[in-house]
N, C-alpha and C positions, 0 to 999 in steps of 0.2 A: 727332278727339279728340287733344289734345296728349299727348306721352309724359310720364309722371310724372318728377319730379326724381330719384327713386331709380333708375329705369330709365336715365335719361340718365347718371347718375353711373356706373352699372355699365358701360354701353357705353363711356363715355369712358375708364374704367380699363382695360378690355380692349383698346381701340384703342391707348392709350398703351403698354401692355405689349408689344403686337405691334410698335409702331413703334420703341420705344426698346430693348427687350430681346429676348432670344431666347425663343421660345415654350417653355413647359414640355414640350410634346410633342416638339419638336425636341431639347431637352436629353435627354429620355428615350431617344429613338431613337439619338442620338449615343452615349450611355452604353452602350446595348446593342451597337451596332456596334463600339465600341471594345473592349468585353469579348470579343466573338466574335473579332475580329481578333487580339487579344492571345493568346487561347487557341489559335486555329488556326495562327497564323503565316502566312507567305506561301504555303508549299506547301499548307497546309490550305485557305486561301482559294481558291487556284487549283483544287484538287480539287473544292471545293464548287461553284465557278463552272462547271466542266465537267459535274458531275452535273446542275445546273440546266439548262444548255444542252442536254444530252442528253434530259432530261425534255421540254422544249419541242419539241425536234426530233421526238421520237417522237409527241407529240400532234399536231404540225403534219402529219406524214406520214399519220397516221390520218385527219385531217380532209380532207387533199387527196385521198386515195384515195376517200373517200366522195363528195367533190365530183366527181371524175372519173366515178364510178359514176352519180350522180344528176343532175349539172348540166352534163354535156358538151353543148355546143351551146346551153345556156340561160344560161351565165355565162362570163365571161372573167376570168382572174386571172394574177398573177405569184406564184410561190411565195415567201412571206416568208422572209427570211434570219434574222430575229430577232423577238422579241416574242411576244405571245400572242393576236394578232388576225389574222384573214384578211380582207383587203379584196378584194372581187370586184365585177365589173360585170355586172348582169343584162342579157341580150340580150333586150330587150323589143320592139323594132321589127323587122318582117320586111321592111325596105326593101331594095331591090336596090342593086347597086353603082353604078347610074346615078343614083340618087336624090340630090338636092341637100339633102335635109333633114338638119339637124344635131341634131334631136331624138332623144336616146338613150332617152327615156322617163323614168319616175320610179319609183323603188323604194319610195317612202313608203307608198302605198296597199297595195301587195302585202305589205310587211313588217308594217305596223301593223294591217292588217285580215286579210287572207287567211292569212298565215303565223302571226301571233300567235294567231288563232282556232284554228289547228291545233296549238298548243303549241310553236311555234318562237320562240325569243327571239334576235333580232338587231336591229341598228339601221340604219335607212336612212341613207345618206350625208349627206342634207340636215341631219341633226342636228349635223354637224361643219363645216358651211359657215356663215360669219359672216352671210351675207345670206339664208340659208335657201332658196336657189334649188334647183330640182329637179335630181336626179341619179339615174342608174341604179345608183350604187354602194351597197354594203352592207358593214357591218362585223360580223363574228361572232367571238366569243371561242371558243378551242378548248382552253385550258389545263386547265380543270377538268371538262370534259364527258366522261363515260365513253364508251368506244368504241361501245357498242351504242346509246347515245343520239344520238351524232353521225350514225350511219347512219339512224336513224329520223327525226331532225330534217331532214336534207338530203333524204330521200325526201318528207317533208311539204312542204318548201320547193319541191321540184320540182312537186308537185301544185298548190301555190298559184300558181306561175308559169304552168303550163299552163292552169289555170282562167282566169287573167287574160288570157292570150293568146287563149283561145277566146272569152271575153266580148268582147274587143276586136274580133275578127273579125266577130262577130255585130252589133256596133255600127257597123261600117263599111259 
């Protein structure tokens, strides 16, 4: 069914505004940022930035401590220096050092089925790959999750990984 002329005109207008002019949302956010920076000055902005960095540092450390508690030997990671996400690789295969296999496993089924069914919200790394290839990597947000929920979620993720490993052993 072809689009109506009214709909086409509306889409054309919005596309034109986006291509030719600055989006009203961008204008609004620019005005807000300018107002804040004028009120804070450089020192106020620097202090705010440090408070935000400390907030994320504390959240990151809480998350990493829970990872050490629940995922030691089941995941590998590098402590993030910035941001609000933890990227980690699930250790899914029990291959020995002499194995020539490069298959690291796939986090997708574990995250989307086993972990999600246990109330754990994370994203399999494949969601961030342009070709959707499998990967053992997982991305989890730590910035807004309360400390007690982090511990519970990573404990549940541990259960999901161990269940998948056990099922894999039975299948082999």
